[in-house]
C-alpha positions, 0 to 999 in steps of 0.5 A: 500500499506503499502507493498512496501518498498524501498529497499530488506533489508526492505522485513522483514517477517511480524507478521503474516504468512497471511500478503501479503509480503513486496515486492519492485517495482523491483519485482513487475515489474518482476513479471508482466514482467514474466507473459507478457512472457518478463521478463529478466534473472535477473527479472526471478531470481528476481521472484524466490528470491521473491517467496522463501522470500514470503514463508517464505524460512528463518522465523521461521515457529513457531508462539507463542501462536497461532497454526494455525499460526504456520501452516500456516507459515510451510505451505508457509515454504513447498512451498518454501522448494519444490521450492529449492528441485526442482532447487537443487535435482529434478531429471529430464530425459531431458537435460537442455541445450536442454529444453533451446533451444526448441521454442515455439511449437516445439517437442521434 
C-alpha cells in the first residue's frame, strides 16, 4: 500500500516504469465514481490528470542500462500522448455540445 500518498506533490515517477504509480485517495475515489457513473466534473478531470501522470506524460522514457524498461516507459508515454492528442487535435464530426446533451439510449 506504499503507492497511496497524502498529496499530489508526493506522486513522483517510480524508479521502474512497470511499477504502479503513486496516487492520492481522491484519485482512487474518482476512478471508482467514474466506474459507477457518478463522477463529478472535478473527479472526471482528476481521472484524466491521473491517467496522464500514470502514463508518464512528463517522465523521461530513457532508462539507462535497461532497454526493456525504456521501451516499456515509451509505450506508456505513447498512451499519454495519444490522450493529449484526442483532447486537443483529434477531428470530430459532431459538435461536442450536441453530444453532451444526449441521454442514454437516445438516437442521433
